[in-house]
matplotlib code that plots the C-alpha trace (Angstrom):
import matplotlib.pyplot as plt

x = [14.8, 11.5, 8.4, 7.1, 10.6, 10.8, 7.4, 8.1, 11.4, 9.7, 7.1, 9.7, 11.7, 8.5, 7.5, 11.1, 11.1, 7.8, 8.9, 12.2, 10.5, 8.2, 11.5, 12.9, 10.0, 9.8, 6.7, 6.5, 2.9, 3.0, -0.5, 0.6, 3.2, 0.9, -2.0, 0.2, 1.8, -1.6, -2.6, 0.4, -0.1, -3.6, -2.6, 0.4, -1.4, -4.3, -1.9, 0.2, -2.0, 0.8, 0.8, -3.0, -2.8, -0.2, -1.1, -4.4, -4.4, -8.1, -7.3, -4.6, -6.7, -9.5, -7.0, -5.5, -8.7, -10.0, -6.8, -7.0, -10.8, -9.8, -7.1, -9.5, -12.2, -9.8, -8.4, -12.0, -13.0, -9.9, -10.6, -14.2, -12.8, -15.1, -12.0]
y = [-4.5, -5.7, -3.4, -5.6, -5.6, -1.8, -1.4, -3.6, -1.6, 1.6, 0.5, -0.9, 2.5, 4.5, 2.3, 2.5, 6.4, 6.5, 4.1, 5.9, 9.4, 7.8, 6.8, 10.0, 11.9, 9.4, 7.5, 4.5, 3.1, -0.1, 0.4, 3.7, 2.0, -0.9, 1.3, 3.8, 0.8, -0.6, 2.8, 3.1, -0.4, 0.5, 3.8, 2.3, -0.7, 1.6, 3.9, 1.1, -1.3, -3.5, -5.3, -5.9, -7.2, -9.7, -10.8, -12.0, -9.7, -10.3, -12.4, -9.9, -6.9, -8.3, -9.2, -5.9, -4.1, -5.9, -5.4, -1.6, -1.5, -3.1, -0.5, 2.4, 1.2, 0.4, 4.2, 5.5, 3.5, 4.7, 8.3, 8.0, 6.4, 3.2, 1.0]
z = [-19.7, -20.1, -19.2, -16.5, -14.7, -15.1, -13.6, -10.5, -10.0, -10.2, -7.6, -5.3, -5.5, -4.8, -1.8, -0.4, -0.7, 1.2, 3.9, 4.3, 4.6, 7.4, 9.1, 8.9, 10.3, 13.4, 12.6, 14.8, 14.2, 12.0, 10.9, 9.3, 7.3, 6.2, 5.3, 3.3, 1.5, 0.5, -0.9, -2.8, -4.2, -5.3, -6.9, -8.6, -10.1, -11.2, -13.1, -14.5, -16.5, -17.5, -13.9, -14.0, -17.6, -16.8, -13.2, -11.7, -8.5, -7.5, -4.2, -3.4, -4.1, -1.9, 1.0, 0.9, 0.8, 3.8, 5.9, 5.0, 6.0, 9.4, 9.9, 9.1, 11.3, 14.2, 13.9, 13.8, 16.9, 18.5, 17.7, 19.0, 22.1, 21.7, 22.1]

ax = plt.figure().add_subplot(projection="3d")
ax.plot(x, y, z, "-o")
ax.set_aspect("equal")
plt.show()
């Protein structure tokens, strides 16, 4: 098995474990699933350099960072009761 294939399989397994864990604890907010998935993506691609070396992920990174920022701002505004 090629290194890149192994890295993608590990990432998929990690993401699946986290999603199943959230389902088991009864989490129902979709923004939590999305934000944690984005965080896992950034952490895993920071640790695993093989993915970054082979693929140009700049557009994806900027898109995911924007989505994550919107989710965080929305949650902060909800907590402060400005929405």
